Steps between C-alpha positions, in 0.01 A plus 500: 500500500126524561517210745758675706302812520189324608704303772653832627152664515353197690791505753449872567127458540552209739760690708291807520200305635717342774641837586165654547374206705816533724437874546139437592609257770746745641271800495199311650458592876604237749160546682297338227190337638378147418221637300741697274721196458198299384419771248856503358551118483261442208724695275799252524343234266455751228882591531586132473272451197656807328848351558396168345340681199824703471711182488278342246528818285873492533523131397270561197728792396809275517338234286384757246849652491669165439263418219552833344885475531481154327321630194723546203560835354415678817799680658617847589645559156166453304261670750308780361519858634149455635616214727802702621270795590255263665781345715625842583165605628487193725844558630408858585191367691719265690759782579202715618387231735852440626567869564165529675588210711826646597353837580242336722780332704648838591205598706545531877316205670410729787309738272301231323216505757434874430585520133357170351154404613367157449289595204815636321706176551222292371454731193875472428472117500207515248701748285803274490290192415346704215837588358595124507188410309566768246852346437339161466235626263748673273640164361451469122564229251614633165510222244639735239848469673513130449495286184137413449595177331705376791203501736187306456140624579508261802814653621349843479195396679701342789701825539177710499341270767796538723545871450130565585578409848714819526257730320329561168688397190541752231536351158627742233432289183152661446645849555776432243244375245287813552814716435584318180146520373490877535202724544148378415367637169123500423410301194246755358607844632234770454605832336525791732208741500498844678245525777231771471503721807227754539625858559358647813452875556724645754341642814600807687616407852479848625146533390414171665662610835299822489165317436552238771438736798205651322345165441567398857346835628184448292461147615538608861239776440246256368206469754440158654179320401203615700275243660153530628632528855701806409197691372343698779181699457538882537428642846135630521473883512235739629434866457280718727324835409345732766204693363300814613790699649488888537204556741663448840845538653498173692429294185783682319751450789406125550534422130844676477628270768437175304783355299584713186389230270140576595363752248261788590200626296400861590155657447523830308439842663501372850653658814803278517540406135809696415673433827446132470616502133812706595600270792438192289730624227770574760472137613534383138165340540255452199217773497173478306207713430190342653254639239135521614263341244124471488358198671169308465370592850521871440735565784664842521848505342651823654720745310645392161230237423460363150145422364362320206288803377831719459606582149844395392644845554340524848630174617840545374532851651395374853743207472790717395422742797501204732828373378668846520390535857711210623881526453686181391214269423592205265157352450115507546247263653127548539314597820157327488422519129274197475296685233757705311747219466235306286480796240744448218482856373579656845781244559644569167531877575666415832749269337603758238599752771708233685664392173603856434663517838649144505303408813379146588145411603386250771139375488354479853234274349204636671284341236530173326396664177795744504662572159776722648776230499432397140492853363824588699675208317364618172664842546833333592484583872646293765229363716382254766177395674432485871481138645385553859342775716641478850262698707141489370436383857693713744592232755847351550377146453329590168805685376720195603271264294524736202886519532495117495313504181751730355792258589308209360442684172867597478616143557257381226561766242848626601383848600212677662377862550304603803329843569432632840397831681658719768277362775673447834422130497660461166796707573578312826464164341723569194774661709523190712447242225735642239785497739497121485382444148818301408378226744197446263734419200395805298672829416346839520587705186405850352184517310687595187666151492185319434366720220440337165472631144745712295 
């Protein structure tokens, strides 16, 4: 039975190969060039070799079938259900090949050129050869169907050697022994012991979802590391104070045309004192009382002067009168005062009045022995000391040199304070120079921004 099936499958495989070859010859265009013929010709030897291998395979199957038929005890009546199912599967494979073969012959030859490309025809040849190999590989030798005593070991080896030419031989003796032996049982089984699993605390998924954006936000808000390149020194700043205002109109008008960051110090009881103070307040400019104080050269102080021989009450009374004569003053600086600023008692009385009125004090530093700044700090006043006098020499070149000293001091110490006077040379220079102060890399600020202390 098995031999017939194999023979039938072989015939179908051979017929189908010849049919495909014939179709290829019909479909091939008549105008094939010599180069194309040379490319096709090398495939013919492989077809002849395949036919020879197929004939050898068929002869081997016939020999194997005859030997199997001659074995005693092997017939259709004593075949197992497994063999029947195996043969049925082979018959189904053969029927499938035959039906495919017949279906392929129904194709219109005129449509083959458009429907079946050359790659598809070659793939079908490889597919059919694979099915033939599957049929050959499925041959099995089951020695359980025959009488084991009727066949010697040599006979079995001969049959195996011949069958190996058709495919791998599956011997079922070892499988049968494993089935009879049953499952493997360990010689020394260990008793079962329960595994100890730690109990993990459950976590709240909602709380985790709520915390995630918060964590991401905090991480995104963290500042990046700062390198030395990112650290820039602060821009230098300067402040300017104009003294001795109140005696003439031209000085008042020129000083009020300067940038509003420039502060004005007004002498008490002078003709233009109140007008200058009032206009300065309207411009939101810092205004100070320029308090006359006794100097070492015994120069006249004018109205509102403070002297070292005054009692405490006298000195405080004059100072209060000077302050009340100027509306909107925020602080006091000394006019002259090279003598009085060295007297601790007199300076203490002055700072007590300023402390009661929450005013600041600026030391013009007309003497290197001045104690005014130290006593002001002791009374908790905001204070600062002058750095440069702009116009001790009233020429534009001299003023420019002093202004350069101011810029140098500011760049070195971060800030600088200059004091000038309402001279025409000073007013003209400052008006022109302060318009382009940004080109010097410094910033002009109000005088209150450089005060130190409480």
